[in-house]
C-alpha positions as CSV (number, residue, x, y, z in Angstrom):
1,M,-8.5,38.4,15.2
2,N,-5.8,35.6,15.6
3,N,-8.5,33.0,16.1
4,T,-10.2,34.1,13.0
5,S,-7.0,34.0,11.0
6,S,-6.2,30.5,12.3
7,V,-9.7,29.2,11.3
8,T,-9.3,30.8,7.8
9,V,-5.9,29.2,7.3
10,L,-7.2,25.8,8.5
11,Q,-10.2,26.0,6.2
12,K,-7.9,26.9,3.2
13,Y,-5.7,23.9,4.1
14,Q,-8.6,21.5,4.4
15,R,-10.1,22.8,1.1
16,R,-6.7,22.4,-0.6
17,K,-6.3,18.9,0.8
18,L,-9.8,18.0,-0.4
19,N,-9.1,19.4,-3.9
20,Q,-5.8,17.4,-4.1
21,R,-7.7,14.2,-3.0
22,S,-10.5,14.8,-5.6
23,Q,-7.9,15.5,-8.3
24,T,-6.1,12.2,-7.4
25,I,-9.3,10.3,-7.6
26,I,-10.1,11.8,-11.0
27,Y,-6.6,10.8,-12.3
28,L,-7.1,7.3,-10.9
29,A,-10.5,6.9,-12.5
30,F,-9.4,8.4,-15.9
31,G,-6.4,6.2,-16.1
32,G,-8.3,3.1,-15.1
33,I,-11.1,3.7,-17.6
34,F,-8.7,4.5,-20.4
35,L,-6.6,1.4,-19.9
36,F,-9.7,-0.8,-19.5
37,A,-11.0,0.7,-22.8
38,I,-7.8,-0.1,-24.7
39,T,-7.8,-3.7,-23.3
40,L,-11.5,-4.3,-24.1
41,I,-11.3,-2.8,-27.7
42,G,-8.1,-4.7,-28.4
43,T,-9.7,-8.0,-27.2
44,L,-12.9,-7.5,-29.3
45,L,-11.0,-6.7,-32.5
46,G,-10.3,-10.4,-33.1
47,D,-8.6,-11.1,-36.4
48,V,-9.0,-7.6,-37.8
49,A,-5.5,-6.7,-36.7
50,I,-4.0,-9.5,-38.9
51,T,-6.3,-9.1,-41.9
52,T,-4.4,-8.1,-45.0
53,N,-5.6,-6.0,-47.9
54,F,-3.1,-5.5,-50.7
55,T,-5.2,-2.8,-52.4
56,Q,-4.6,-0.5,-49.4
57,K,-0.9,-0.9,-48.8
58,N,1.3,1.8,-47.3
59,L,-1.5,4.4,-46.8
60,V,-0.7,7.5,-44.9
61,P,-2.9,8.3,-41.9
62,Q,-6.4,9.4,-43.1
63,M,-10.0,9.3,-42.0
64,A,-10.5,5.6,-43.0
65,H,-7.2,4.6,-41.4
66,P,-6.2,7.1,-38.6
67,F,-2.9,5.3,-38.0
68,G,-2.4,4.4,-41.7
69,T,-1.7,1.0,-43.1
70,D,1.4,-1.1,-43.4
71,Y,3.2,-2.9,-46.2
72,L,0.5,-5.7,-46.2
73,G,-2.4,-3.3,-46.1
74,R,-3.2,-4.1,-42.4
75,D,-4.9,-1.3,-40.4
76,M,-2.3,0.1,-38.0
77,L,-4.9,1.4,-35.5
78,S,-6.3,-2.1,-35.1
79,R,-2.8,-3.6,-34.9
80,T,-1.8,-1.1,-32.3
81,L,-4.8,-1.6,-30.0
82,K,-4.6,-5.4,-30.4
83,G,-0.9,-5.3,-29.6
84,M,-1.4,-3.0,-26.6
85,S,-4.1,-5.3,-25.2
86,I,-1.8,-8.3,-25.5
87,S,1.0,-6.4,-23.7
88,I,-1.4,-5.3,-20.9
89,Y,-2.6,-8.9,-20.4
90,I,1.0,-10.2,-20.2
91,G,2.0,-7.3,-17.9
92,L,-0.9,-8.0,-15.6
93,F,-0.3,-11.7,-15.4
94,A,3.5,-11.3,-14.9
95,S,3.1,-8.5,-12.4
96,V,0.7,-10.5,-10.2
97,I,3.1,-13.4,-10.1
98,S,6.0,-11.2,-9.4
99,A,4.2,-9.3,-6.6
100,L,3.2,-12.6,-5.0
101,I,6.8,-13.8,-5.1
102,A,7.9,-10.6,-3.5
103,A,5.2,-10.9,-0.8
104,I,6.2,-14.4,0.1
105,L,10.0,-13.8,0.1
106,G,9.7,-10.5,1.9
107,A,7.6,-12.0,4.7
108,A,9.8,-15.1,4.9
109,A,13.0,-12.9,5.2
110,A,11.5,-10.8,8.0
111,T,9.9,-13.6,10.0
112,L,11.9,-16.9,9.6
113,G,15.1,-15.9,11.2
114,K,18.5,-14.6,10.3
115,K,19.7,-17.5,8.1
116,V,16.6,-17.3,5.9
117,D,16.9,-13.5,5.8
118,A,20.6,-13.8,4.8
119,I,19.8,-16.3,2.0
120,I,17.0,-14.2,0.5
121,T,18.9,-11.0,0.8
122,W,21.8,-12.6,-1.0
123,F,19.5,-13.8,-3.7
124,I,18.0,-10.3,-4.1
125,D,21.5,-8.8,-4.5
126,L,22.4,-11.5,-7.0
127,V,19.3,-10.8,-9.2
128,M,19.7,-7.0,-8.9
129,G,23.4,-7.3,-9.8
130,I,22.6,-8.8,-13.2
131,P,21.7,-6.3,-16.0
132,H,18.0,-6.4,-16.2
133,L,17.5,-6.8,-19.9
134,L,20.3,-9.4,-20.1
135,L,18.5,-11.4,-17.4
136,L,15.2,-11.2,-19.3
137,I,16.8,-12.4,-22.5
138,L,18.6,-15.3,-20.8
139,I,15.4,-16.5,-19.1
140,S,13.2,-16.1,-22.2
141,Y,15.7,-17.8,-24.5
142,A,16.1,-20.7,-22.0
143,L,12.4,-21.2,-22.0
144,G,12.1,-21.3,-25.7
145,R,10.9,-17.6,-26.1
146,G,7.3,-17.2,-27.0
147,T,4.5,-15.9,-24.7
148,F,5.3,-18.4,-21.9
149,G,9.0,-17.4,-21.9
150,V,8.1,-13.7,-21.8
151,V,5.7,-14.1,-18.9
152,V,8.1,-16.2,-16.8
153,A,11.1,-13.9,-17.6
154,V,9.2,-10.7,-16.6
155,A,7.6,-12.4,-13.5
156,I,10.8,-13.8,-12.0
157,S,12.9,-10.7,-12.6
158,H,10.8,-7.9,-11.1
159,W,10.3,-9.0,-7.5
160,P,13.5,-7.9,-5.8
161,L,12.7,-4.2,-5.1
162,L,9.2,-4.9,-3.8
163,T,10.6,-7.8,-1.7
164,R,12.9,-5.3,0.0
165,I,10.1,-2.9,0.7
166,I,7.9,-5.6,2.2
167,R,10.8,-7.0,4.2
168,G,11.6,-3.6,5.6
169,E,7.9,-2.9,6.5
170,I,7.5,-6.2,8.4
171,L,10.8,-5.8,10.2
172,Q,9.7,-2.3,11.4
173,L,6.3,-3.6,12.2
174,K,7.7,-6.4,14.4
175,E,9.1,-3.7,16.8
176,A,5.7,-2.0,17.2
177,N,4.3,-2.2,20.8
178,Y,1.0,-3.7,19.8
179,I,2.7,-6.6,17.9
180,K,4.8,-7.4,21.0
181,I,1.7,-7.1,23.3
182,A,-0.2,-9.5,21.0
183,G,2.6,-12.0,21.2
184,K,2.7,-11.8,25.0
185,L,-1.0,-12.2,25.2
186,G,-0.6,-15.6,23.6
187,Q,-1.6,-15.0,20.0
188,S,0.1,-17.3,17.5
189,K,2.5,-16.0,14.9
190,M,0.0,-16.9,12.1
191,K,-2.8,-15.0,13.8
192,I,-0.5,-12.0,14.3
193,V,0.5,-12.0,10.7
194,A,-3.1,-12.4,9.5
195,K,-4.7,-9.9,11.8
196,H,-2.0,-7.2,12.2
197,M,0.7,-7.5,9.6
198,I,-1.2,-8.2,6.4
199,P,-3.6,-5.3,6.7
200,H,-0.6,-3.0,7.4
201,I,1.5,-4.0,4.4
202,F,-1.4,-4.5,1.9
203,P,-1.3,-0.8,0.7
204,Q,2.4,-1.1,-0.1
205,F,1.8,-4.5,-1.8
206,L,-1.1,-3.1,-3.9
207,V,0.8,0.0,-4.9
208,G,3.9,-2.1,-5.7
209,L,1.8,-4.4,-7.8
210,V,0.3,-1.6,-9.9
211,L,3.7,0.1,-10.4
212,L,5.1,-3.2,-11.7
213,F,2.7,-3.0,-14.7
214,P,4.6,-0.3,-16.7
215,H,7.9,-2.1,-16.2
216,A,6.4,-5.4,-17.2
217,I,4.8,-3.9,-20.4
218,L,8.0,-2.1,-21.4
219,H,10.2,-5.1,-20.9
220,E,7.8,-7.4,-22.8
221,A,7.9,-4.9,-25.7
222,A,11.7,-4.7,-25.5
223,L,12.0,-8.5,-25.5
224,T,9.7,-8.9,-28.4
225,F,11.4,-6.0,-30.3
226,L,14.8,-7.8,-29.9
227,G,13.3,-11.1,-31.2
228,F,13.2,-13.0,-27.9
229,G,9.5,-12.5,-27.1
230,L,6.1,-13.0,-28.8
231,P,6.0,-15.0,-32.1
232,P,5.9,-12.9,-35.3
233,E,2.3,-13.9,-36.1
234,Q,1.0,-12.1,-33.0
235,P,0.6,-8.3,-33.4
236,G,2.6,-7.4,-30.3
237,I,3.8,-3.8,-29.9
238,G,7.4,-5.0,-29.9
239,I,6.8,-6.8,-33.2
240,I,5.1,-3.8,-34.8
241,L,8.0,-1.5,-33.8
242,S,10.5,-4.1,-35.0
243,E,8.9,-4.4,-38.4
244,S,8.6,-0.6,-38.8
245,M,12.3,-0.2,-38.5
246,K,12.7,-1.7,-42.0
247,Y,10.4,1.0,-43.6
248,L,11.4,4.2,-41.8
249,A,14.0,4.9,-44.4
250,L,11.3,4.7,-47.0
251,G,9.3,7.5,-45.3
252,M,6.7,5.3,-43.6
253,W,7.0,7.2,-40.3
254,W,3.5,6.3,-39.1
255,L,4.4,2.7,-38.6
256,A,6.6,3.5,-35.6
257,L,5.2,6.8,-34.4
258,F,1.6,5.9,-33.4
259,P,2.4,2.5,-31.8
260,G,5.3,4.1,-29.9
261,V,3.1,7.0,-28.7
262,V,0.3,4.6,-27.5
263,L,2.9,2.4,-25.7
264,L,4.4,5.5,-24.0
265,A,0.9,6.8,-23.1
266,T,-0.1,3.4,-21.6
267,V,3.0,3.2,-19.5
268,M,2.6,6.7,-18.2
269,L,-1.0,6.1,-17.4
270,F,-0.1,3.0,-15.4
271,D,2.4,5.0,-13.5
272,L,-0.2,7.7,-12.9
273,V,-2.7,5.2,-11.6
274,G,0.0,3.7,-9.3
275,Q,1.0,7.1,-7.9
276,S,-2.6,8.1,-7.4
277,L,-3.4,4.9,-5.7
278,R,-0.4,5.4,-3.4
279,K,-1.6,8.8,-2.4
280,I,-5.1,7.6,-1.6
281,I,-4.3,4.4,0.4
282,D,-0.9,5.2,1.9
283,P,-1.3,7.3,5.1
284,R,2.3,8.5,4.9
285,S,1.7,10.2,1.6
286,A,-1.7,11.7,2.6
287,H,-0.1,15.1,3.4
288,D,2.1,15.3,0.2
């Protein structure tokens, strides 16, 4: 009787674990497809997002214009999708650069001795001690604002937390028995890093890279909203929201509502994709 109960409990646990994994894969696939669709559609729109039509100014949401039109008669659905695709491209590029910086500095801090570790740790504390938005504004303004300034500002301000994670993982890994044995067997440090350390920290690196996306997108939108980001002629989400502030008092609520909802949904989807990816490839979260 006890054996039967144990088998039943084990089967239920395995079924539940399989269901959780399947659910996670579904979330990951849905989020990835939705984000890819937004990016692709926004890219294919071309100049539709900036085409004016003064005969259709300030239209409320309707069948022909689901997100309404603005004060120049531009279709807000097209502008929102175009702006979101621009934000995703910027977030992707900046996140990749930031993650690579984090990987290099984290590995250097953990493997190149105490002096290098102390310098990098001090630099991490310095960057994290400055208010994040202020740091972004200073970097973007110093680089002349624009797309280049936004990408560089986001890229070189988001690496500290991931650097700490990678540094901690490598320091812990260096104490593992198989790493010490590999060193005693005469394997070079580069071979140990390439063969044993990189495969171990790659899941953390990949998850950290994905989770940098929502922060990069939000901060790009914030910089642009404050006037330190993309130029006004580009239909960025930050520019759309900034322009809408002038017309909210006139009752044109759709100019801010729909772009804001799409921005929020995109950020939440990126976070969902990152969390789902972490559950799939990180062994320590497999039992969560």
